[in-house]
C-alpha positions as a printed Julia matrix, in Angstrom:
223×3 Matrix{Float64}:
   0.0     0.0    0.0
   2.63    2.53   1.06
   6.41    2.51   1.55
   7.95    5.3    3.62
  11.63    6.23   3.45
  12.66    9.56   4.96
  16.37   10.39   4.9
  16.87   14.13   5.54
  20.13   15.63   4.22
  22.8    15.88   6.9
  22.91   19.66   6.35
  19.2    20.02   7.07
  17.76   20.61  10.56
  14.71   18.36  10.39
  12.12   17.35  12.97
  12.21   13.83  11.53
  15.29   11.69  11.16
  15.71    8.58   9.03
  12.48    6.56   8.94
  12.06    3.45   6.83
   8.84    1.46   7.12
   5.76    0.36   5.22
   2.0     0.21   5.67
  -0.06   -2.72   4.42
  -3.78   -3.34   3.98
  -5.47   -3.92   7.31
  -2.72   -2.35   9.42
  -4.15   -0.6   12.47
  -1.29    1.54  13.74
  -1.28    3.61  16.9
   1.48    6.24  16.75
   2.76    7.25  20.17
   5.54    9.49  21.42
   6.2    12.6   23.52
   4.31   15.8   22.81
   5.89   17.91  20.07
   8.14   15.11  18.83
   6.81   15.14  15.25
   3.85   12.76  15.12
   1.64   15.21  13.2
   4.59   16.04  10.95
   4.9    12.35  10.09
   1.21   12.18   9.16
   1.64   15.27   6.98
   4.58   13.61   5.22
   2.53   10.49   4.56
  -0.38   12.44   3.07
   1.93   14.73   1.06
   1.35   18.02   2.92
   4.96   18.58   4.04
   6.9    20.16   1.18
  10.18   20.07   3.11
  10.46   16.32   2.53
  12.12   15.33  -0.78
   9.94   13.95  -3.54
   9.97   10.17  -3.55
  10.16    9.81   0.23
   6.73    8.2    0.16
   5.9     5.54  -2.4
   2.13    5.09  -2.6
   0.11    2.44  -4.36
  -1.55    3.79  -7.53
  -4.81    5.63  -6.8
  -4.37    5.28  -3.03
  -7.19    7.13  -1.29
  -6.34    8.78   2.04
  -8.81   10.21   4.56
  -7.28   12.61   7.1
  -9.03   13.57  10.35
  -7.13   16.63  11.56
  -6.95   17.76  15.18
  -9.39   20.55  14.25
 -12.52   19.42  12.43
 -11.98   21.94   9.59
 -15.62   21.93   8.56
 -16.71   25.12   6.82
 -18.61   26.95   9.58
 -21.01   28.73   7.2
 -22.09   25.44   5.58
 -24.38   22.78   6.99
 -23.1    19.24   7.46
 -24.99   18.26   4.34
 -23.29   21.02   2.35
 -19.87   20.18   3.77
 -20.28   16.6    2.6
 -21.6    17.64  -0.8
 -18.42   19.71  -1.29
 -16.3    16.54  -1.18
 -18.42   14.77  -3.74
 -21.06   13.02  -1.65
 -24.25   12.54  -3.66
 -27.5    13.89  -2.19
 -28.92   10.44  -1.46
 -25.68    9.37   0.26
 -25.58   12.17   2.85
 -28.0    10.74   5.43
 -26.63    7.16   5.32
 -23.1     8.55   5.74
 -24.11   10.69   8.72
 -25.97    7.73  10.2
 -22.74    5.68  10.04
 -21.11    8.11  12.47
 -24.12    8.53  14.75
 -25.37   11.84  13.32
 -28.61   10.75  11.68
 -30.92   13.72  11.18
 -28.16   16.32  11.69
 -27.59   17.16   8.03
 -29.02   20.68   8.34
 -26.95   21.61  11.39
 -24.08   24.07  11.16
 -20.76   22.97  12.71
 -21.06   25.57  15.48
 -24.33   23.95  16.56
 -22.49   20.73  17.39
 -20.48   19.63  20.4
 -16.78   18.94  19.81
 -17.45   15.2   19.79
 -20.22   15.57  17.21
 -18.03   17.83  15.06
 -15.3    15.18  15.12
 -17.86   12.61  13.98
 -18.96   14.91  11.15
 -15.33   15.37  10.08
 -14.91   11.58  10.22
 -17.93   11.23   7.91
 -16.19   13.58   5.49
 -13.09   11.34   5.61
 -15.17    8.24   4.94
 -16.81    9.95   1.96
 -13.67    9.36  -0.12
 -13.81    5.61   0.71
 -10.25    5.7    2.03
  -7.72    2.91   1.75
  -5.76    4.62   4.54
  -7.36    6.59   7.38
  -5.16    9.06   9.28
  -6.42   10.2   12.69
  -4.57   12.98  14.51
  -5.45   12.77  18.22
  -9.15   12.12  17.58
  -9.96   11.77  21.29
  -8.16   14.91  22.51
 -10.25   17.37  24.57
 -13.19   14.97  24.78
 -14.55   13.89  28.13
 -14.07   10.16  28.9
 -17.6     9.2   27.89
 -17.47   10.95  24.5
 -13.94    9.7   23.89
 -15.02    6.13  24.53
 -18.05    6.56  22.27
 -15.86    7.83  19.41
 -13.28    5.1   20.06
 -16.02    2.46  19.85
 -17.33    4.0   16.62
 -13.88    3.97  15.0
 -13.43    0.34  16.04
 -16.74   -0.57  14.42
 -15.8     1.25  11.21
 -12.49   -0.61  11.07
 -14.23   -3.95  11.56
 -16.64   -3.1    8.74
 -13.7    -2.25   6.43
 -11.08   -4.94   7.15
  -8.83   -3.91   4.25
  -8.66   -0.25   5.26
  -5.44    0.72   7.05
  -5.3     3.29   9.87
  -2.71    5.4   11.64
  -3.98    7.0   14.85
  -1.85    9.53  16.75
  -2.59    9.22  20.44
  -1.06    9.75  23.87
  -3.13    7.03  25.49
  -1.73    3.51  25.29
  -5.23    2.17  26.03
  -6.21    3.22  22.51
  -3.77    0.64  21.22
  -5.45   -2.09  23.2
  -8.8    -1.3   21.57
  -7.83   -0.21  18.05
  -4.34   -1.31  17.05
  -2.64   -4.37  15.69
   0.67   -2.51  15.35
   2.5     0.15  17.4
   4.84    2.91  16.26
   6.79    4.85  18.9
   8.41    8.08  17.69
  11.15    9.75  19.73
  14.63   11.24  19.55
  16.23   14.37  18.09
  15.63   14.19  15.2
  12.7    11.83  15.7
  12.87    8.23  14.52
  10.66    5.19  14.92
  12.17    3.67  18.05
   9.63    0.87  17.99
   7.6    -0.65  15.16
   6.01   -3.93  16.19
   2.85   -5.89  15.54
   0.66   -6.82  18.47
  -0.64  -10.19  19.42
  -4.4   -10.58  19.2
  -6.06   -8.69  22.02
  -3.17   -6.25  22.56
  -1.17   -6.67  25.77
  -1.58   -3.1   27.02
   0.36   -3.68  30.25
   3.24   -5.23  28.32
   3.25   -2.41  25.78
   3.31    0.17  28.57
   6.33   -1.48  30.2
   8.24   -1.55  26.92
   7.45    2.07  26.08
   8.5     3.23  29.52
  11.81    1.43  29.1
  12.26    3.17  25.74
  11.67    6.59  27.3
  14.74    6.09  29.51
  16.96    4.99  26.62
  16.17    7.46  23.81
  18.48   10.44  23.31
């Protein structure tokens, strides 16, 4: 699906160091690491939004479709949810079923400012799903949500992944519990410049306690 090879020139001060990895169909990756280390930058490189990275650093499968849920919902505030979805190519008869998938049935005529943060994230997720992504990028989707709303969104994302077993996902998070519920693979980004200090697949069911112990040991070793 996607091969990633970042090798910044030695003369360049880059947030990211050398990173060589790949993403395959069905990968559910949780990307962890300290705040400000470059996790969002890595997502931007993958999707092609970081022009500082040399061309060819990311080799994508032909016609790869990527859905990107940013930290901010980025819905047009003067457009209804229905209109926001129509702007990305959703057909009129597809709007309500798509909103229903994310728990927003009947909200098509609402403006983004009429929604709670959790509902706005769901609407932005619907916009991502509208492109029928092969790869779904989620940048801290549970940040600033209270525990109940975060769990509700986490459960929804898990259900969407189960319904689309070939779709890959990368989810930036600071909560290792997210890995236990969503991931089958963990990336841990750290260092100056940042590199993938850990890239491992998880056993079925995700040993959260074991992952936590390993990540804590990494935090004491990385320089």
